[in-house]
Structures are given as C-alpha cells and as structure tokens.
C-alpha positions in Angstrom: 101.8 51.8 29.3 98.5 53.8 29.6 98.8 53.8 33.4 102.2 55.5 33.1 100.7 58.1 30.8 97.9 58.9 33.3 100.5 59.1 36.1 102.5 61.5 34.0 99.4 63.6 33.2 98.5 63.6 36.9 102.0 64.7 37.9 101.9 67.5 35.2 98.6 68.7 36.6 99.9 68.6 40.1 103.0 70.6 39.1 101.0 73.1 37.2 98.6 73.6 40.0 101.5 74.0 42.5 103.2 76.5 40.2 99.8 78.4 39.9 99.4 78.5 43.7 103.0 79.7 44.3 102.9 82.5 41.8 101.3 84.8 44.3 98.3 85.7 42.1 96.1 83.3 44.1 97.1 85.0 47.3 96.3 88.4 45.9 93.0 87.1 44.7 92.2 85.6 48.1 93.1 88.9 49.8 90.9 90.8 47.3 87.9 88.5 48.0 88.3 88.9 51.8 88.6 92.7 51.4 85.6 92.7 49.1 83.5 90.8 51.7 84.6 93.1 54.5 83.9 96.2 52.3 80.4 94.7 51.6 79.8 94.3 55.3 80.9 97.8 56.0 78.6 99.3 53.3 75.7 97.0 54.4 76.1 98.3 58.0 76.3 101.9 56.6 73.0 101.5 54.8 71.1 99.5 57.5 72.5 101.2 60.6 73.2 104.8 59.5 71.1 105.6 56.4 67.9 103.6 56.9 67.2 104.7 60.6 66.6 108.4 59.6 64.4 107.2 56.7 62.4 105.0 59.1 62.2 108.0 61.5 60.8 110.2 58.7 57.9 107.7 58.4 57.3 107.8 62.2 59.1 104.5 62.8 56.4 102.5 61.0 58.2 101.7 57.8 61.2 99.4 57.3 62.1 97.8 54.0 62.8 94.4 55.6 59.3 94.1 56.9 57.7 94.6 53.4 56.2 91.3 52.3 53.3 89.7 50.6 51.6 87.0 52.7 50.8 83.9 50.8 49.0 82.2 53.7 50.4 80.6 56.8 54.1 81.2 57.2 54.7 81.5 53.5 55.5 85.0 52.3 57.3 86.8 49.5 59.8 89.0 51.3 60.3 91.7 48.7 61.4 94.2 51.4 64.6 92.2 52.0 65.2 92.2 48.2 64.7 96.0 48.1 67.1 96.4 51.0 69.7 94.3 49.1 69.1 96.4 46.0 69.6 99.5 48.0 72.8 98.1 49.5 74.0 97.2 46.0 73.5 100.8 44.8 75.3 102.0 48.0 78.3 99.7 47.2 78.3 100.8 43.6 78.2 104.4 44.6 81.0 104.1 47.1 83.1 102.2 44.5 82.4 104.9 42.0 83.5 107.6 44.4 86.7 105.8 45.4 87.8 104.2 42.1 86.5 106.4 39.3 86.6 109.7 41.0 90.0 108.8 42.6 91.4 107.9 39.2 90.0 111.1 37.7 91.6 113.1 40.5 94.9 111.4 40.0 94.8 112.1 36.3 94.2 115.8 36.9 97.1 115.9 39.2 99.3 114.0 36.7 98.1 115.0 33.2 98.7 112.5 30.4 100.9 115.0 28.6 103.6 114.3 31.2 104.9 111.6 28.8 105.2 114.1 26.0 107.0 116.5 28.2 109.5 113.8 29.2 110.1 112.9 25.6 110.7 116.6 24.7 113.1 116.9 27.7 114.9 113.8 26.6 115.3 115.2 23.0 116.6 118.4 24.3 119.1 116.6 26.6 120.3 114.5 23.6 120.8 117.7 21.6 122.8 119.3 24.5 124.8 116.1 24.8 125.7 116.1 21.1 126.7 119.8 21.3 128.9 119.1 24.3 130.5 116.1 22.6 131.2 118.3 19.6 132.9 120.9 21.8 135.0 118.2 23.4 136.0 116.9 20.0 136.9 120.4 18.8 139.0 121.0 21.9 140.8 117.7 21.5 141.5 118.5 17.8 142.8 122.0 18.6 144.9 121.0 21.6 148.7 120.8 21.2 150.0 117.3 20.8 
C-alpha cells in the first residue's frame, strides 16, 4: 500500500514539474539568464578593452589592476588587482543597468504621465453623460412622434 502511495507522489511530482516547465516561465528565465551572461561579457569587455587602456596609458603603461598582488612567497599571491577589476566591472554593470532601466523608465513616465488614467476616467464620465443626454433625446423624440 505504501509503495502505491510513493508511486502516486512521484507521479504528482513529475506532473507538477512537467506543468512548471511547460508554462513558459522557465523558458523566459533561461533566456534572461543567457542575456544576462552576454550583457556581463559585453560590459566586462567595455571596461577591460575600452575604458582601462586609456587609464593604463595615463600611467605610462606601467599600471594595470590585474597585475596588483601581494606576494606571499613562491607562487602564492593575493591577487587583489583582479578583485578590484571585478569590482570596477560590477559598478560598470550597475551603472549601465541604471541608465537603461531606471532612466529609461523615468523617460517613459515623463512621456506618459501618470495622470493619463485620470484623464481617461474624466473622458469616460463625459462620454457617459453625452450618451445619457442622447438617449433622453431619442426617448423624447419617440414619445412625441405620431403613432
């Protein structure tokens, strides 16, 4: 009897997982993850290939973040330069996201102000009043028409 119960639970789990996969949310999530990885690569390239070379040039080509490290002896070292490069890339990604998402949203809100809803409600109320007035006119015409 308990074996049948476990088979039923396993079947329910399988059906639930299948339903979850087929909803489309998982596909959207997978696409978002891939796009996020590609976006990160793009911003990483922007910082290492476009932004950092002029900074290195300013320091006569002797300074790169990736080369900063504390030697602990032998081949052991604390590569804090790579960490600083990753922190820089993080802030670059955060800045680009801020520009595209937050400022983009702000720009759209200024184009489409939030009072649009109120205007639509006012327009609907006026249309309703006009409709009622028109129906009253039709009613009066029908009442006054010869039978």
